[in-house]
C-alpha positions in Angstrom: 15.2 -67.1 16.8 14.0 -69.5 19.6 15.7 -73.0 19.5 13.1 -75.2 17.6 12.7 -72.9 14.4 16.3 -72.8 14.1 16.7 -76.2 13.7 13.9 -77.1 12.0 14.5 -74.0 9.2 17.5 -76.0 9.2 17.0 -79.9 9.0 13.7 -78.6 6.2 16.7 -76.9 4.1 18.5 -79.4 4.3 15.4 -81.9 3.4 14.9 -79.7 0.5 18.6 -79.5 -0.4 18.4 -84.0 -0.9 15.1 -83.8 -2.7 17.0 -81.3 -5.2 19.9 -84.4 -5.3 17.2 -86.7 -6.1 15.9 -84.8 -8.9 19.5 -85.7 -10.7 19.5 -89.2 -10.2 16.9 -89.7 -12.9 14.1 -91.7 -11.6 12.7 -94.3 -14.8 10.1 -96.6 -13.6 10.7 -97.0 -10.1 14.1 -97.2 -9.6 16.4 -93.7 -9.8 19.6 -94.6 -12.9 22.3 -92.4 -11.0 23.5 -94.1 -7.3 25.9 -90.8 -6.8 22.9 -89.1 -6.6 21.0 -91.4 -4.0 23.5 -91.8 -1.9 24.1 -88.0 -2.0 20.5 -87.1 -1.3 19.7 -89.7 1.4 23.5 -88.4 3.4 21.5 -85.2 3.8 18.0 -86.3 4.8 19.6 -88.2 6.9 22.0 -85.1 8.7 19.0 -83.6 7.8 17.1 -85.7 10.6 20.2 -85.6 12.9 19.9 -81.6 13.2 16.0 -81.7 14.1 17.2 -84.6 16.8 19.9 -82.3 18.2 16.8 -79.4 18.0 14.5 -82.0 19.7 17.2 -82.7 22.5 18.0 -79.4 23.1 14.0 -78.2 23.9 14.2 -81.1 26.4 16.7 -81.0 28.7 19.2 -84.0 27.1 23.1 -83.0 27.2 25.0 -82.9 23.9 28.5 -85.5 24.7 31.6 -85.3 24.5 32.8 -86.0 21.4 31.2 -87.2 18.2 28.0 -88.3 18.9 26.6 -92.0 18.1 23.4 -93.6 16.7 23.1 -95.0 20.3 23.1 -91.7 21.4 20.3 -90.7 19.5 18.6 -94.1 20.0 18.9 -94.0 23.7 17.7 -90.3 24.0 14.8 -91.2 22.1 13.6 -93.0 23.4 13.6 -91.8 26.6 11.6 -89.4 25.3 9.0 -90.1 23.1 9.4 -94.4 22.3 7.6 -94.3 18.7 9.8 -91.7 17.7 12.4 -94.4 17.8 10.8 -96.5 15.5 10.7 -93.8 12.9 14.7 -92.8 13.7 15.3 -96.6 13.4 13.7 -96.9 9.9 15.1 -93.2 8.8 18.7 -94.7 10.2 18.2 -98.5 7.9 16.5 -96.9 5.2 18.7 -93.7 4.2 21.3 -93.5 6.0 22.8 -97.4 5.9 20.8 -98.9 2.2 21.1 -95.6 0.4 23.7 -94.0 1.5 26.2 -96.9 1.8 24.6 -99.4 0.2 23.1 -97.3 -2.8 19.8 -98.8 -3.1 18.2 -97.0 -5.8 14.4 -98.6 -5.1 12.6 -95.2 -5.6 9.6 -96.4 -3.3 12.2 -97.7 -0.2 14.1 -93.9 -1.1 10.2 -92.4 -0.8 9.5 -93.8 2.5 12.5 -93.0 3.9 11.8 -89.5 3.6 8.3 -90.2 4.4 9.9 -91.0 8.2 13.0 -88.2 8.1 9.9 -85.6 7.6 7.8 -87.4 10.6 10.7 -86.6 12.8 11.7 -83.0 11.6 7.5 -82.1 12.5 7.9 -83.6 16.1 9.9 -79.8 16.8 8.3 -77.9 13.8 6.9 -74.5 15.5 2.8 -73.7 15.3 
């Protein structure tokens, strides 16, 4: 299995799990009702994006850092390879990681935008 496909499949698996968590959050109108599931969904989706970016980096010759990767590692390396993708990553970081995972925002429109941005990133490593 090629590297891109491996990372892509894993990122999609995370996104599918995240969508399942959102279903458990029970949307009522424009808002999700259970913040626990929203937080879990957002954290899982964000991790799926990081997996996709790891695959993106692996296929573009970016070396893994020693120790823990930081948001700055992702931002710096995405910016070096694809400046447009950096906007998507910043949106995902702000919506899914900060607002969704940490703050538990329950606005369905905002969460949907975070997921849409996540899929745009993941699609960059999709194998044709």
